[in-house]
C-alpha positions as CSV (number, residue, x, y, z in Angstrom):
1,M,-59.9,120.6,51.9
2,P,-58.7,120.9,48.9
3,G,-56.7,124.3,48.3
4,P,-57.3,126.8,45.5
5,P,-56.4,125.8,42.5
6,N,-53.3,126.5,41.5
7,R,-52.7,129.6,39.5
8,P,-50.7,129.4,35.7
9,P,-47.7,131.3,36.4
10,E,-47.5,134.4,35.3
11,K,-45.5,135.8,32.1
12,A,-43.3,138.8,32.3
13,P,-44.5,141.3,29.5
14,P,-42.5,140.9,26.2
15,P,-40.2,143.2,25.2
16,P,-41.3,146.3,23.4
17,S,-40.8,145.8,19.9
18,T,-38.0,147.8,17.7
19,V,-39.6,147.5,14.6
20,P,-41.8,150.3,13.4
21,V,-46.0,150.4,12.8
22,P,-45.9,150.9,8.7
23,E,-46.1,154.5,7.5
24,P,-47.9,156.1,4.5
25,P,-45.9,155.5,2.0
26,E,-45.7,159.1,1.1
27,K,-42.8,159.4,4.2
28,K,-41.3,156.5,2.5
29,V,-40.4,158.1,-0.1
30,L,-38.9,161.0,1.4
31,R,-37.1,159.6,3.6
32,R,-34.9,158.7,0.8
33,L,-36.1,161.4,-1.7
34,T,-34.9,164.2,0.3
35,P,-31.4,163.1,1.2
36,S,-31.1,162.4,-2.5
37,R,-31.7,166.2,-3.0
38,V,-29.4,166.9,-0.5
39,A,-26.6,164.7,-2.6
40,L,-27.0,166.5,-5.3
41,L,-26.8,169.7,-4.1
42,L,-23.0,168.9,-2.9
43,D,-20.5,170.7,-4.0
44,L,-18.4,167.7,-5.5
45,W,-20.5,167.5,-8.5
46,M,-19.2,170.9,-9.4
47,G,-21.9,171.9,-11.3
48,R,-21.4,169.0,-13.7
49,I,-24.6,166.5,-12.7
50,D,-24.5,164.0,-15.4
51,A,-28.0,162.8,-17.0
52,D,-28.0,159.6,-15.9
53,I,-28.1,160.4,-12.5
54,M,-30.6,163.4,-13.3
55,G,-32.8,161.3,-14.9
56,P,-34.0,158.4,-12.2
57,F,-33.9,161.3,-9.7
58,E,-36.2,163.9,-11.7
59,K,-38.6,161.0,-12.4
60,A,-38.7,160.0,-9.2
61,E,-39.6,163.7,-8.0
62,A,-42.2,163.9,-10.9
63,A,-43.9,160.9,-9.6
64,Y,-44.1,161.9,-5.4
65,A,-45.5,165.3,-7.0
66,R,-48.0,163.3,-8.8
67,G,-48.7,160.7,-5.6
68,D,-47.3,157.8,-7.6
69,F,-45.5,156.7,-4.4
70,G,-44.2,153.2,-5.9
71,G,-43.3,154.8,-8.9
72,A,-41.2,157.5,-6.9
73,L,-39.5,154.4,-5.1
74,A,-39.1,152.5,-8.0
75,A,-37.0,155.6,-9.5
76,L,-35.0,156.1,-6.7
77,D,-33.9,152.4,-6.1
78,V,-32.5,153.3,-9.8
79,L,-30.6,156.3,-8.5
80,S,-29.6,154.4,-5.4
81,V,-27.8,151.6,-8.4
82,R,-26.5,154.9,-10.3
83,F,-24.7,156.6,-7.1
84,A,-22.6,153.0,-6.6
85,E,-21.1,153.5,-10.0
86,P,-17.5,153.9,-10.3
87,R,-17.7,156.9,-12.8
88,W,-19.5,159.3,-10.3
89,P,-17.9,161.5,-7.7
90,T,-17.8,159.4,-4.4
91,L,-20.5,160.4,-1.8
92,P,-19.0,161.1,1.4
93,D,-20.5,159.7,4.4
94,P,-23.2,159.4,5.3
95,F,-24.6,160.0,2.0
96,R,-22.8,157.0,1.3
97,L,-25.3,155.2,2.3
98,L,-28.0,155.9,-0.7
99,R,-26.0,153.8,-2.5
100,V,-26.6,150.7,-3.2
101,P,-24.2,147.9,-5.0
102,I,-25.3,145.4,-6.4
103,P,-23.2,142.2,-4.9
104,A,-22.2,139.3,-6.3
105,P,-24.6,136.3,-4.8
106,V,-23.3,134.5,-1.8
107,P,-25.0,131.5,0.6
108,P,-27.4,132.8,2.8
109,H,-25.6,130.9,5.8
110,W,-22.7,133.2,4.9
111,D,-24.6,136.3,6.8
112,P,-23.8,136.2,10.4
113,D,-27.8,137.3,10.9
114,H,-29.0,134.0,9.0
115,A,-29.5,131.9,11.9
116,L,-31.4,134.6,14.1
117,P,-35.1,134.5,15.3
118,V,-37.4,136.4,12.7
119,P,-38.7,138.4,15.3
120,E,-34.7,140.0,16.5
121,K,-33.7,139.7,12.8
122,D,-36.1,142.6,11.8
123,S,-35.5,144.6,15.3
124,K,-31.7,144.8,14.5
125,K,-32.8,145.6,10.7
126,A,-35.5,148.4,11.7
127,R,-32.5,149.9,14.6
128,K,-29.9,149.9,11.4
129,A,-32.7,152.0,9.2
130,A,-33.2,154.3,11.9
131,D,-29.5,155.0,12.5
132,E,-29.3,155.7,9.4
133,Q,-32.1,157.9,9.3
134,L,-30.6,160.1,11.8
135,A,-26.9,160.5,10.4
136,L,-28.7,161.5,6.8
137,A,-31.1,164.1,8.4
138,R,-28.6,165.7,11.0
139,A,-25.9,166.1,7.9
140,S,-28.5,167.7,5.3
141,V,-29.9,169.9,7.8
142,D,-26.1,170.9,8.4
143,W,-25.5,170.9,4.9
144,A,-28.5,173.5,4.0
145,G,-27.8,175.5,7.2
146,S,-24.3,176.1,5.8
147,H,-25.4,176.9,2.4
148,G,-28.3,179.7,3.1
149,V,-31.0,177.6,4.2
150,A,-33.1,178.4,7.4
151,V,-32.7,175.2,9.9
152,A,-32.9,176.7,13.2
153,D,-36.6,175.1,13.8
154,L,-35.4,171.9,12.5
155,L,-32.2,171.7,15.2
156,P,-34.4,170.6,18.0
157,R,-36.0,167.9,15.8
158,I,-32.5,166.4,15.3
159,E,-32.2,166.3,18.8
160,A,-35.7,164.8,19.6
161,A,-35.0,162.0,17.2
162,T,-31.6,161.3,18.9
163,A,-33.2,161.1,22.1
164,H,-35.9,159.5,20.8
165,L,-33.7,156.6,19.6
166,A,-32.6,156.0,22.5
167,D,-35.5,154.6,23.8
168,P,-36.1,150.4,22.2
169,S,-39.7,151.3,22.3
170,G,-39.0,155.0,21.0
171,L,-39.2,154.2,16.9
172,V,-42.6,155.7,16.2
173,T,-41.8,159.1,17.8
174,F,-38.5,159.3,16.1
175,Y,-39.7,158.6,12.8
176,G,-42.6,161.7,14.0
177,E,-39.8,163.9,14.5
178,V,-37.4,162.3,11.1
179,D,-40.3,162.5,8.6
180,L,-40.9,166.4,9.9
181,V,-37.4,167.4,9.0
182,W,-37.7,165.8,5.6
183,A,-40.9,166.8,4.1
184,E,-39.0,170.7,5.9
185,L,-36.2,170.2,4.1
186,H,-38.0,168.6,0.8
187,R,-40.0,171.7,0.6
188,R,-37.3,174.8,1.0
189,L,-34.3,173.1,-0.7
190,P,-34.1,174.3,-4.9
191,L,-33.9,171.5,-6.9
192,P,-30.6,170.4,-8.4
193,K,-29.8,171.1,-11.9
194,A,-28.4,168.5,-14.4
195,G,-25.1,170.4,-16.2
196,A,-25.5,173.6,-13.9
197,A,-24.0,174.7,-10.5
198,P,-26.9,174.2,-8.1
199,K,-27.8,177.4,-6.4
200,A,-29.4,178.7,-2.4
201,P,-33.2,179.5,-2.6
202,A,-33.7,183.0,-3.3
203,G,-33.6,185.2,0.3
204,A,-33.1,181.9,2.6
205,E,-32.3,183.5,5.9
206,E,-28.7,182.5,8.0
207,A,-29.5,179.5,10.4
């Protein structure tokens, strides 16, 4: 008698993707808007924030407030280029990540990741973005806590985000923690003022 039909070889399950699922646009805005607010509250400005810097930031805040998230991202793009201009104080790490200098054009094959498969390239890009978000969130919470803003409830969120990032499949839960940090800091921090020294919010508690 003929034997049972040959079974096709079992395929190993694909590795978990590290590319996060699409997020609501307001969260994408806050991932840039809130650390930009902290960057403009840093003491290095010495109370002299030029209108060329404050203009795009104020446009981004106004657009976010009215739900124009595309307009907010466009204004943040302008701000990121302004941050890279040499006429301004140099932002410290990790806030330097908010700068987007305009590089000279180079051939695509000069990119060391140019030949990588698209999924691997996307995965590396997603992980790099998450690492940068974690660095910015940690530095922002540290700054806020040292300037009279209550952040005790946000510190466990930072530690949880760090733990999720150690798991290749944990980017969705990672952003759940980080996005809450950005939303709360955006609510608690004062707005920087052009030409005026930033002040801590009234009645803020020490962390």
